[in-house]
Steps between C-alpha positions, in 0.01 A plus 500: 500500500631846409527749785293810431571820693195701604492850360293789651225459240445145625357646823204654318205311352627384163213380287733445205724242672370175354744291700369640830139429410587152379700419814226626730252277319729198509578539871128540575443180300765318706340611826170371362630149426337213692676333793584204275725725289658729761572461869428757771860627517523553124167681504619720786829594330317578175255711697785696662648579159158602369457736797829672420398546138154628590649771721626667181212396277221723374151490649374325185763228539420453867131481417560233234705292744236538774228383258716200405563403863152563644360151419795317661444262790855567625666840488849593629456706816733784400320539169156503663617750761629739236202483267247533783654835591508625142252746353139396577424409136798260504460367855128460437565222247645286779267623773192415297614187314790325674362219717843401628545814712508414870336692782849617596552644149168683510540632854849632420368668186213657693740640759769622260304620196236768441129530557449427128668162552285431806187597307588249226576235762165558671320348201732197471316171514522295819664751735585333831417645841862609547518692172154654547588618850822658369311687228236622745761615753599801287155657548469593132130520419523406127711194587271399786191531279670286234585228754145503635359468148732207427278203582792257467703680767494357852489735799583420862279617784777740607491654152119522510509678836751742352283594202188521719689746718617697196146516360403736782692775318498348150127442464535395134643168622183393681319358199800293390561373855141377523555285190790311660425147624753546783296775669348382826203642696734666753651717225169561323318608818758762588533620138123551500545830686671677210349316200252663264133388500541239226798339669319506835215309339749246365653453845161435659395259225824304508629519857196542726510133598271298722609365839255210484766227492687652794174524692420134435837364612520718811140472620586289806804715582274789604362283783853402605613863510189602697567223753853639543353845559648639177834534680719416200543824299625317190196274454264777615623736230475234228151392609384861498600512135320173420173534693172580327388780733633844409343739751652552842243377753692641797505845338128477424423431868699808608391734220297805603328476160390141551626356173663563164181599318415753771850649494478544123155656533641749750793575269267560206301748708785676684793452263790259544697618802829346613318335789233349276759382246692317775179352636394374154842340462481327840144378436609368159775292658792707371743739665453878471809537279348249253166681517671833437676362193171360366287807567767735367550321170401730211389213275232380742522127422638415847182643655295256291724214616458604865121509468475169316736323742300614802161410352378857465219571255504732200322761713781493760755526219322812374481638855872450556571663164289803596667521840831562321330775299576315177273588203241262359413725205703719266414870463290422191287252698648182349633229735847564637747261330694423818182421692383276214831311516467458877155346458626264229785389727251431778283287271781300339656368822379210711509560876769237566731639232451857619593384850823347371608831349393701804672269746821495303501881500435505875770238560758684293408857594447462873640194670824538305557856617781451747692808620785411264260474208333832578842663518595344167180626338555851630864500391417353161730203552347296223840375391511298823190297414688170521533547877124477549236229474242486218228691688755753622619562145138541388441756773809696404398520137136586558557758771819667381306756298278588796796575725656710229205739483 
């Protein structure tokens, strides 16, 4: 072989050098040979030489080589690493088509390359949990939306909690999150608070589940717990979530209004005071902080859920609505759209399913509020969510906006 000295013009893209183009093609062909024709070491050495040539090659040459190598089942690591960090239109050929890329290759590319690379990767078929979580960790809305739309991508529960948390400020993500099979009721119930009306309807239709099976298997446990005097706080809390009765009988006995219907009637006549709001919450079997979140919600659907779960009639729903001084008619005399939506929500839910939603809210928004959690909510420490339990994380997300007002 004749030694050829490189001259300065060799450093620039040289479309007229037929030998360079031919050699690039031949080396790419060698790398593409099956294992029966070339061993792993030979493939690796050929790949190293190809990398050195591609460093000085034009974008068109690099693109041709990438297209040639994309279908390979085995690709030299150095070559893959270089091409994955190339311009997006070149790297995209491997990202979209090369099945031999490992999770390690994709994660490294996501970390070292640009958002354009991550956006291309987000649509790659069969993304693993590790790669998806890496892509989501950058917090780039277009990339996150692309991952969520990718029905072949797999997402871990940690990743789902992350995007649920992000959706509080990036509301456009809500619809895509609700289409993911990995979303669980715990995430959907807390996301409900900042979803739009259509997405709220989807949550109630899909995630407002019955507790009938739990009630059947634990029926005799209620008698056991009663015999023990309800001394075990763990079983008592779980049974409170499972039981069929929603209203607080102890609160009803102590109430100066005599019952939930009477308290709502008084609120409709006098207006909803802080005292009446707390009393309605207690009588409904929820804590005042849960009641405040429900009654203060601008969308109104939580009020319908509260009324349906507690067995209140349509008249009591209307009375509670009036007590909050919420309109039933628009200025032109037509029905108010929000009030219409509240009534539809009331009608569409079965009592048992409404109770599931209400009790999860009460569980996550009240019993989870430890001093540390309250401090975290006030300080906006949402990045520390991993330190808290599922209901504590739900409380942080749902109440963070309230504390920020």
